[in-house]
C-alpha positions as CSV (number, residue, x, y, z in Angstrom):
1,M,9.8,39.9,-126.4
2,L,13.7,39.9,-126.9
3,L,14.2,43.6,-125.4
4,T,12.2,42.6,-122.7
5,I,14.4,39.5,-121.8
6,Y,17.5,41.6,-122.5
7,I,16.2,44.7,-120.0
8,E,15.5,42.1,-117.6
9,N,19.0,40.3,-117.4
10,V,20.6,44.0,-117.6
11,F,18.5,45.6,-114.8
12,P,17.3,42.7,-112.7
13,G,16.0,44.8,-109.7
14,E,16.7,44.4,-106.2
15,Y,17.2,40.7,-106.2
16,G,19.7,39.4,-108.8
17,I,22.7,39.2,-110.8
18,P,22.6,42.3,-113.4
19,Q,24.5,41.2,-116.8
20,P,27.3,43.9,-118.6
21,W,25.1,46.0,-121.4
22,Y,27.2,43.8,-123.7
23,Y,26.7,40.3,-122.5
24,P,24.9,39.3,-125.8
25,L,28.0,39.9,-127.6
26,T,30.2,37.8,-125.0
27,K,31.8,34.4,-126.2
28,T,30.4,32.6,-123.5
29,Y,26.9,33.3,-124.0
30,W,27.1,32.0,-127.4
31,F,29.5,28.9,-127.2
32,G,29.3,27.9,-123.2
33,Y,31.8,28.3,-120.3
34,D,35.4,26.8,-120.6
35,V,35.5,25.6,-117.3
36,K,39.5,24.4,-117.6
37,K,40.2,28.2,-119.0
38,N,38.7,29.6,-115.8
39,R,40.0,27.5,-113.2
40,Q,44.0,28.4,-114.7
41,R,43.1,31.7,-114.2
42,T,41.3,31.4,-110.9
43,N,45.0,29.6,-109.8
44,E,46.8,32.5,-111.2
45,I,45.0,34.8,-109.0
46,N,45.1,32.8,-106.1
47,Q,49.0,32.7,-106.5
48,N,49.3,36.7,-107.3
49,Q,46.7,38.0,-104.9
50,I,47.3,39.1,-101.4
51,N,45.3,37.1,-99.4
52,T,44.0,39.0,-96.3
53,N,42.9,35.3,-94.4
54,T,46.2,33.6,-94.8
55,N,47.1,33.9,-91.6
56,I,43.8,32.4,-90.3
57,E,43.6,29.4,-92.5
58,S,44.8,26.5,-90.3
59,N,47.3,23.5,-91.6
60,D,44.3,21.2,-92.2
61,N,44.4,22.1,-95.8
62,D,47.8,21.4,-96.7
63,N,46.9,18.1,-98.2
64,I,44.1,19.3,-100.2
65,H,44.5,19.5,-103.6
66,Q,43.4,22.8,-105.8
67,E,41.3,20.3,-107.8
68,D,39.5,19.6,-104.8
69,I,38.3,23.1,-104.4
70,G,34.3,23.4,-104.5
71,V,33.4,27.0,-103.8
72,D,36.4,29.6,-103.5
73,I,35.5,33.1,-102.4
74,Q,37.6,35.8,-103.3
75,N,37.9,39.0,-101.3
76,L,33.8,39.2,-101.2
77,S,32.1,42.6,-99.8
78,K,28.8,43.6,-99.5
79,Y,27.5,47.3,-98.5
80,Y,24.3,48.6,-97.6
81,R,23.7,52.1,-97.3
82,N,24.8,52.1,-93.4
83,K,26.5,48.9,-92.9
84,I,29.3,46.5,-93.9
85,A,27.8,43.4,-94.2
86,L,31.0,41.6,-95.6
87,K,34.4,42.7,-95.8
88,N,36.9,41.1,-98.0
89,L,35.9,38.0,-97.1
90,S,38.2,35.2,-98.9
91,V,37.5,31.5,-98.0
92,K,37.5,27.7,-99.7
93,F,34.9,24.9,-99.2
94,Y,36.1,21.5,-100.3
95,R,34.3,18.5,-102.4
96,N,33.9,15.8,-99.8
97,M,34.0,17.7,-97.0
98,I,31.4,19.8,-95.0
99,T,32.1,22.6,-93.8
100,S,30.2,24.5,-90.9
101,F,29.7,28.6,-91.3
102,L,29.5,29.7,-87.7
103,G,28.4,32.9,-86.5
104,R,25.5,35.2,-84.4
105,N,23.1,36.4,-86.0
106,G,24.2,39.4,-88.3
107,A,27.7,38.2,-88.7
108,G,27.2,37.5,-92.5
109,K,26.1,33.7,-92.9
110,S,23.1,34.6,-95.0
111,T,24.3,37.3,-97.2
112,T,27.4,34.9,-98.0
113,W,24.4,33.0,-99.1
114,S,22.4,35.3,-100.7
115,I,25.4,36.1,-102.7
116,L,26.6,32.6,-103.6
117,T,22.8,31.5,-105.2
118,G,22.7,34.7,-107.1
119,L,19.9,36.6,-105.0
120,L,22.1,39.5,-104.4
121,P,25.0,41.0,-106.3
122,P,28.3,41.7,-104.5
123,S,29.6,44.9,-103.7
124,S,32.9,43.7,-104.9
125,G,35.0,40.6,-105.3
126,T,33.4,37.2,-106.6
127,A,33.3,33.7,-106.1
128,F,33.7,30.4,-108.2
129,I,31.5,27.5,-107.8
130,D,32.8,24.4,-109.4
131,G,34.7,26.6,-111.7
132,Y,32.2,29.0,-112.4
133,N,32.1,32.4,-111.6
134,I,28.8,33.7,-109.7
135,I,28.9,37.3,-111.6
136,T,28.8,35.5,-114.9
137,D,27.5,32.2,-115.0
138,I,24.7,31.9,-112.4
139,K,22.5,30.5,-114.6
140,I,25.4,27.3,-115.1
141,I,25.8,27.5,-111.6
142,R,21.8,27.2,-110.4
143,K,21.5,23.9,-112.0
144,R,24.3,22.6,-109.6
145,L,23.3,24.2,-106.8
146,G,21.2,23.1,-103.8
147,F,20.3,25.7,-101.0
148,V,18.0,24.9,-98.2
149,P,17.1,28.4,-96.4
150,Q,16.0,29.1,-93.1
151,Y,12.2,28.5,-93.7
152,N,11.0,25.8,-96.0
153,I,10.1,27.1,-99.5
154,L,7.0,24.4,-100.6
155,F,4.2,24.8,-102.8
156,D,0.9,24.1,-101.1
157,R,-0.8,21.6,-104.2
158,L,2.1,20.0,-104.9
159,T,3.0,16.2,-103.4
160,V,6.0,15.1,-102.1
161,K,7.0,13.1,-105.0
162,E,6.0,16.1,-106.9
163,H,8.4,18.4,-105.3
164,L,11.2,16.3,-106.1
165,E,10.3,15.6,-109.8
166,F,9.8,19.2,-110.0
167,F,12.9,20.6,-109.0
168,S,15.0,17.6,-110.4
169,A,13.3,18.9,-113.8
170,L,14.4,22.1,-113.2
171,K,18.1,21.2,-113.4
172,D,17.7,19.4,-116.3
173,S,18.0,15.7,-115.2
174,P,16.8,13.0,-117.8
175,P,13.3,11.4,-117.1
176,K,14.8,8.3,-116.4
177,L,17.2,10.2,-113.4
178,I,14.2,11.7,-112.1
179,E,12.2,8.7,-111.9
180,D,14.9,6.8,-109.9
181,E,16.5,9.9,-107.6
182,T,13.2,10.6,-106.7
183,K,12.4,6.8,-105.5
184,K,15.6,6.9,-104.0
185,M,15.2,9.7,-102.2
186,L,11.8,9.1,-100.7
187,E,13.5,5.7,-99.4
188,D,16.4,7.1,-97.7
189,L,13.7,9.9,-96.2
190,G,11.5,7.2,-94.9
191,L,8.7,9.2,-96.5
192,E,7.3,6.5,-99.2
193,N,4.1,6.3,-97.1
194,K,4.0,9.7,-97.3
195,S,4.8,10.7,-101.1
196,K,1.2,11.3,-102.4
197,N,0.6,13.7,-99.3
198,Y,0.7,17.7,-100.2
199,S,3.1,19.3,-98.3
200,T,0.3,21.8,-95.8
201,Q,-0.5,17.8,-95.0
202,L,3.2,17.1,-93.5
203,S,4.6,17.9,-90.0
204,G,7.6,20.5,-89.3
205,G,9.9,17.6,-89.7
206,M,8.9,15.8,-92.3
207,K,8.8,19.5,-94.5
208,R,12.2,20.2,-93.4
209,K,13.3,16.8,-94.6
210,L,11.3,17.3,-97.8
211,S,13.5,21.0,-98.1
212,I,16.9,18.9,-97.7
213,A,15.7,16.4,-100.0
214,I,15.2,19.1,-102.5
215,A,18.3,20.3,-102.2
216,F,20.1,17.0,-102.8
217,I,18.0,16.0,-106.0
218,G,19.4,16.8,-109.4
219,N,22.6,15.6,-108.6
220,S,23.3,18.8,-106.9
221,T,27.5,19.0,-106.5
222,T,27.3,22.0,-104.3
223,V,24.6,21.9,-101.4
224,I,24.3,25.2,-99.2
225,L,22.2,24.3,-95.7
226,D,21.1,27.2,-93.8
227,E,20.2,26.0,-90.1
228,P,19.1,22.3,-91.8
229,T,17.6,21.2,-88.6
230,A,16.0,24.2,-87.1
231,G,12.3,23.9,-85.4
232,V,12.4,20.2,-85.6
233,D,12.2,17.2,-83.4
234,P,14.9,15.4,-81.9
235,F,14.0,12.5,-84.0
236,A,13.7,14.2,-87.6
237,R,17.4,16.5,-86.6
238,R,18.6,12.5,-86.6
239,A,17.4,11.6,-89.8
240,I,18.6,15.0,-91.6
241,W,22.1,14.4,-90.2
242,D,22.0,10.8,-91.4
243,L,21.3,12.1,-94.8
244,I,23.7,14.7,-95.0
245,L,26.0,12.3,-94.0
246,K,25.1,9.7,-96.9
247,Y,25.1,12.4,-99.6
248,K,28.0,14.1,-98.6
249,L,30.8,12.0,-101.1
250,G,31.0,13.7,-104.3
251,R,30.0,17.1,-103.1
252,T,30.7,20.2,-101.5
253,I,28.4,20.9,-98.5
254,V,28.3,24.0,-96.3
255,L,26.1,24.3,-93.4
256,S,25.4,27.5,-90.9
257,T,24.0,26.5,-87.5
258,H,23.4,27.5,-83.9
259,H,23.7,23.7,-82.4
260,L,27.5,23.5,-81.9
261,D,27.2,19.5,-81.1
262,E,25.5,19.5,-84.4
263,A,28.6,21.2,-86.3
264,E,31.2,19.1,-84.2
265,L,29.4,15.7,-85.3
266,L,28.5,16.9,-88.9
267,S,31.7,19.2,-89.9
268,D,35.1,18.2,-91.2
269,R,36.1,21.7,-90.9
270,L,35.0,24.8,-89.2
271,A,34.5,28.8,-90.1
272,I,34.0,31.1,-88.1
273,I,32.8,34.8,-88.9
274,S,32.1,37.5,-87.3
275,S,30.8,41.1,-88.5
276,G,31.6,40.1,-92.2
277,E,35.1,39.0,-91.8
278,L,36.6,35.2,-91.1
279,K,38.0,35.2,-88.0
280,C,39.5,31.2,-88.4
281,I,39.0,27.9,-90.1
282,G,40.1,24.4,-89.7
283,T,39.5,21.1,-87.6
284,T,37.4,21.1,-84.7
285,M,40.5,19.7,-83.0
286,D,43.0,22.4,-84.5
287,L,40.7,25.0,-83.3
288,K,40.2,23.5,-79.8
289,H,44.1,23.1,-79.7
290,K,44.4,26.5,-80.8
291,Y,42.1,28.9,-79.0
292,G,40.4,26.6,-76.5
293,E,40.5,28.2,-72.6
294,G,41.2,26.0,-70.0
295,Y,44.0,23.7,-69.2
296,N,44.7,20.0,-69.1
297,L,45.4,17.6,-66.1
298,I,47.4,14.7,-66.5
299,V,47.6,12.2,-63.2
300,E,50.0,9.8,-63.6
301,L,49.8,7.1,-60.5
302,T,51.5,3.6,-59.9
303,S,50.3,0.4,-59.9
304,I,47.4,0.0,-57.6
305,S,45.7,-3.4,-57.3
306,D,42.8,-1.8,-55.4
307,E,40.3,-0.2,-57.6
308,N,38.6,1.9,-54.3
309,E,42.3,3.3,-53.4
310,L,43.0,3.9,-57.1
311,R,39.8,6.2,-57.1
312,K,40.9,8.0,-53.6
313,Q,44.1,8.5,-54.7
314,Q,42.5,10.4,-58.2
315,Q,40.6,12.3,-56.5
316,L,43.0,13.1,-54.1
317,A,45.4,14.5,-56.7
318,V,42.8,16.7,-58.1
319,I,42.3,18.3,-54.7
320,I,45.7,19.0,-54.1
321,H,45.8,20.7,-57.6
322,I,42.5,22.5,-57.3
323,S,43.8,24.0,-54.2
324,N,47.3,25.0,-55.2
325,F,45.4,26.5,-57.9
326,T,43.2,28.9,-56.0
327,Y,45.8,29.8,-53.7
328,C,48.9,30.5,-56.0
């Protein structure tokens, strides 16, 4: 039995992060992990390393303290036989903030989530979640992490309530907390009358709401949402938005979406990735100001009492500007 556990940890197969062959001899295996020491070491690395994304980071994080970093990705790379999925990706996601991670299909978003959740090992680099290293402490991270993949992963023979209780128990929540948190989550989702229904009896929107709730259950401190509103109706979409905003405080929330209105509405910061590399990051207003195309037209008019005359003057100013722009 012990040999089986050892081999599984050292050689997990295609999915999972392999442990070093000497992991049973490490101090952290027997006595746990010192987050404070690790954060000090992480800070030293951040100060000494040459960050390739220095010029990409905007000024929106000037007032954010080091202690507010929830997820710290450091030079993360993932190589496949004929493809580079991630190339020296370095980015920070902060607590009490929602960050949208945007990019076209194949940009590297899902690969990043797979590495952060421990499904795939990185080729190089690492990341820290709440100060824990994804390479050496993924088991601790999973108890603090909530994840919603693009497709719902639900059990056919479990009810809505049983799903919430089961995933809360997986994170070692005490029985009293499981009961209270499940009740509150059902109320927030508006699923009290569906609590005894099997997942197969739910609509697509309800299944998605249940998946979101599972990610937040168990006092998750970091929540990753991969296309959280994909395939749901507008009413369920609004309910999911409300839930995400309600549970934002005290958590690091990162989401990927193809809906730009959703990203702009929910996000405190936007990060754009392309071909496995971070291209820009900042607040919505900062990015619009820095990269937005077009121009702003400011029309100043003297005081006019007649509303119709004012409207004519405004229209005339716009027409004159457009004609000058067209023929210049």
